[in-house]
C-alpha positions in Angstrom: 78.0 -23.7 -8.9 78.2 -24.2 -12.5 75.5 -26.6 -13.3 76.5 -29.3 -15.3 75.2 -27.2 -18.8 76.9 -24.5 -17.9 80.6 -26.4 -17.3 83.5 -24.9 -19.5 86.3 -26.1 -18.6 86.5 -28.2 -21.6 85.6 -25.5 -24.0 89.2 -23.9 -25.4 89.4 -20.2 -25.7 90.9 -18.5 -28.8 94.1 -17.5 -28.0 96.3 -15.1 -30.0 99.5 -17.4 -29.0 98.0 -20.4 -31.4 99.2 -19.0 -34.6 101.6 -20.8 -35.8 100.1 -23.9 -34.7 98.1 -26.4 -36.1 94.3 -26.1 -35.8 92.9 -28.2 -32.6 90.5 -31.0 -33.8 87.0 -30.2 -31.9 84.1 -31.4 -33.6 85.4 -33.5 -35.5 86.7 -30.9 -37.5 90.1 -29.2 -37.8 89.9 -26.4 -39.2 92.0 -23.3 -38.5 89.2 -21.1 -37.8 87.9 -23.2 -35.0 91.0 -21.5 -32.4 89.4 -18.1 -33.0 85.6 -19.5 -31.8 84.7 -17.7 -29.2 83.0 -19.7 -26.1 79.3 -19.0 -27.2 80.4 -20.1 -31.1 81.8 -23.8 -29.2 78.4 -24.2 -27.2 76.4 -24.0 -30.7 79.4 -25.9 -32.6 78.8 -28.6 -29.5 74.8 -29.0 -30.2 74.9 -28.8 -33.6 78.1 -31.2 -33.8 75.6 -34.0 -31.5 72.6 -33.7 -34.4 75.0 -34.0 -37.0 76.2 -37.6 -35.8 72.2 -38.2 -34.9 71.5 -37.9 -38.6 74.7 -39.4 -39.8 74.3 -42.4 -37.5 69.9 -41.8 -39.1 71.2 -42.7 -42.3 73.4 -45.3 -41.7 70.7 -47.2 -40.6 68.8 -45.9 -43.4 71.2 -47.2 -45.9 71.7 -50.8 -44.3 67.9 -51.4 -44.6 68.4 -50.8 -48.2 70.8 -52.9 -48.7 69.0 -55.9 -46.7 66.5 -55.2 -49.1 68.4 -55.0 -52.5 70.1 -57.9 -51.6 67.2 -60.1 -50.9 65.5 -58.7 -54.3 69.2 -60.2 -56.2 68.6 -63.4 -54.5 64.8 -63.4 -55.9 66.3 -62.1 -59.8 69.0 -64.7 -58.9 66.0 -67.4 -58.6 63.7 -66.5 -61.3 66.8 -66.8 -63.7 67.5 -70.2 -62.9 64.2 -71.3 -63.0 
């Protein structure tokens, strides 16, 4: 019996008959080289994909906070000009 960490049913194995076909879109990547990734490389890509997505969300949160501060400061600036 396999554990959830060992479950590879969702991973694609490289195949020669895919040479003329369009690259699969795994992990947000549609690159041709992805067809030739081994199972071990696909597992590592899965881990990296999760990390990348987490960092993208964190960066989006930081930018949103920066925008809130900028809008607040712009309002203060406009009020100062009016006086």
